[in-house]
N, C-alpha and C positions, 0 to 999 in steps of 0.2 A: 504494499498500500506505498509505502515511503517513494517509488516511482512514480505513484500518481496522482496526476496535483488535484486541488480538492473542487469537491463537487463531480469527480473522475468515477467510474463506473467498472466494474468487477464482477466477472461470468466466472461461474462454477460449476462443473459439469459431473454427477454423480448419476452411477445408477441404482439398484438394492436388489443386489443376486437371492439370492431364493425366497423373496419376500423377506428379507431381513429387513426391518427398515430402519433399523437403526445405525446403518450406514448413512441415511439423507438427515439423522436428529444429530445423531454428534459433528456432521458438517458444519450444521447448525449452531450447534451449541456452543464451536470452537469460533465460527463468524463471528457470532454475537459478542464470546470475549474480545475476541480482536480486534475486529473491526469497528468491532458495539454496535448493540442490539436497535437504536434508534436510526440506524444507516443503513437496515435493512431494503430492499427494495420489492423486490418482488420473484413467486417463486412459479418457473416453467416450466411447463412438463411439453418433452418432450418427443412424438413420438415414434420412437428410433428403429423401428420394425416394422417391417409392411403388413405380419398377420406374428402373432403370439404366437411363438416355439414354444417345444417341449423340454425348455430347458427350470422349470419351475415342478416344486412339491405340490404347493396347493393353484396358486392362478400364474398365468404363460406370464412375464411380463413383457412387454413389448413396448416401454417407455423407459425415458430418462429423465431425469431433474436436472433443471439448472436455477441457479442461486444468486439471483441479482443484488451488490448491494454497492454503499457508494463511498466511497472518502469523507464525505460529507453531503447526508442527503440535502442539505436547506441549499444544496448549490448544482445540486444536481439537474442535466439536463437531457429527456429525452427524446428522442427525434419524430415524426411522424411515419407509418412505416405504409414505402409509396409501391409496393404491392399489392399488398389487399385491399381485397373483397370489400366495398359497399353495400348493404342494404338499404337503407336513406334513400326515398323519392325525393329529391329534388326539386322539386316543383312548380316552386317561384320564382321569378330574379326583381333585381332591382341591378340598378349601377355596378354595386359591387361582386354582381354572379349570380349564379343559381343559387337558392339555399332554401332550404325546408325547416316550417316552427315546431319548434319544442317546448314544453311547455318549464314553466319559469318557478313550478312549487315541484320539487319534489318529496318522497313518502322517505322516511325516516325511522327508524327503532331511538335512536339517538333524536328527539325530541330537544329545539333549542328557541327559547321562546325573546330569542332576540329576532329570529329570520321569519317570525309570526308575527306580520305589523304588517299594517292599508296599506293598500298601493291607492291613486285613488286615478282613474281612467282620463284622459282630453275632452272626455263627456260628466266627468263628474260622478260617474260608477264610481263606486270600491271595491276589491275585491281582496278575496285571503287565501292566501292558500289553503285546499280544498282535503280537511281530515276525511278517514273513512268513519271515523267514531268523532265525533264533536266531545263525547262527555272521554277522549282520551287521546286529545292530542298527536300527531305522529306525522303531521306534515311542515317543509318550512320554503320558502323562497331560496332558487339558489343565489340570489342577488345578499350584496346588504343594504341598509337604509341610507347607507352613502352613495351605494354604486347605482341605484334605483335612481336616486337623484341626477347625478352626474349621466348619465347614457339614458336616461326618459326618453328623446329620440328612436333609441332602437329599439323599443318595446315594443309587441304586436297584442292589441286587445281587442281576441278574437272571440262567436260564440262563448259565451261567460269564460274564459279565459283570460290568462299572461304570457305570451308568447315573445323568444327571443329570436334572431333569423341566427338558424345552424348555417353556414354558409359551406359550400362545396369546397375540398382541399383535392389535393394531388394526395393520394392516401389518406390511412386513418389509423388512429392509435395502435398502436400493436396490443395484442391479446397475449395472452397468458399460457394461449393453449394451444402448442404448435404441430397439428396433425395432420397438413395439408401435407401435398410431396412435395410442395414448394421449397419449404424446409430438408428437404435430403432424409435419408435417411442411411444406414450405417453399408448396407450396399452399396449404396452410392458414394458413399466417400470411401468404398473400394474400387469402384469404377474407376473414380478419378487418380488414385493410387496408380491404377492396375493402367491404364493413357500414360502415364508419365516411365514407366518403369516397364513397365511388362511383366509384373510382378510381383508377389504378396509380400510385400517389404515389411508391414504393419499386419497385425491379423483384424483390429477394428478401429481404423480411422477416421476420426469424422469428416461430413461430408463438408465441402465447403458450403455448397447451401446455407446449413443451420450459422455459417460464422458469418454469412451474405449477413444475414440476417440482423444479425446483432450486428455487424457493423453499419447497417444503415439507419439504425434505431438508436443509436448510441454514439458514433460520430460522423462529425460534418466533413465537407471533405478534403479538408487539411488538418485531419487528426491522425494520433499517433495511437499507436497500438504494439502494450506487451504482453507478447505472452510466455510464461518462463516454463509452461512446459511444452518445447516444441514439438518432439515424440514427431508425428509422418509431417507438417508444415504447412498444415493445410491452413493457420490463419495468416500465414506469407500470401500463399497460394490468392487466399478468397480475397487479402487486402488488391493483392495486383490484381485480379477479376473485375472486383468493384471500382477500381480505379479506373481503367480499359468501360468499364459501362459509366462513370458517367463523369469522364477525365476530370477522374478526380486527384490529389496528390497526398492521400495518405505513407504515411512511413509504420513499420513495424520494426521492431527488434524480437528476436527470441530466444531462449535460453532455453539450456539443455545441459547433461552432463552423465558422464558414467563412458568409460572405456569404449567399449562395445560401439557407442551411438558416434563417437570420437573418429574411429577409424574406420568404423564400416558404414553406417546407413548418414549420417552429417554430407560426405561427401558426394553419393548418389542423388541426396533428398536436394544438395545444391546445386550439383549439375543441372539437374531437371527443373526446381519449383525456378529459377534464375534465370534460366536460358530463355524463359518468359517473360520477362521482363523488356 
């Protein structure tokens, strides 16, 4: 973490072999104690197999976890997922582009009286958050009173509700469930590596697809990436691919150790990966 700037993001891949959930639980305890529980960002679930294999005593394991932490959560930034498919219907337009209406009030199990106030519409109609049960309030506005006053012109009053305009963006907020083929599978990683070496150098290499997703949501075009477990060089490969796709200038540093890696694997990986630059 000392090599990562404040607000930088750190990702940790881990599987739970034989349904022993302790592996990921233990990792979380280590990360909470070293990076701080307050710097936890999310737990991603990556479907790393196309089908459940018979590799478990109970449930077939076809996923791994990816834990995301920050060196300083308050300064962390996550970007839109540019390849995400959105289901929202952006059926309205104004001078700023296509948009959809989004209710300003929201249901919440953590009710806050400060978010339950009257908004007076342009015609004098008063609006309050709609509670499922008025006797047990559970709804609040998504905006504070200060923001409502400041950005009142952006509100839409329609059909007895208050809305904000949700403009169409390039991409969408990244999701925590990574099951689509676009995130790759372990077999995809094997194919990636075989195309470089014509040999199975590593048994379970990560595919560049999952690493490119992480790059897209975690870095801009000039971001820097450090991989302390260089392994098959997937991260470097993914950075090169992504730079080619969006004309970026991301940089990377890989770290690895071990006599076998130094004498046997590193020369082969370096020759194949760096030849693509």
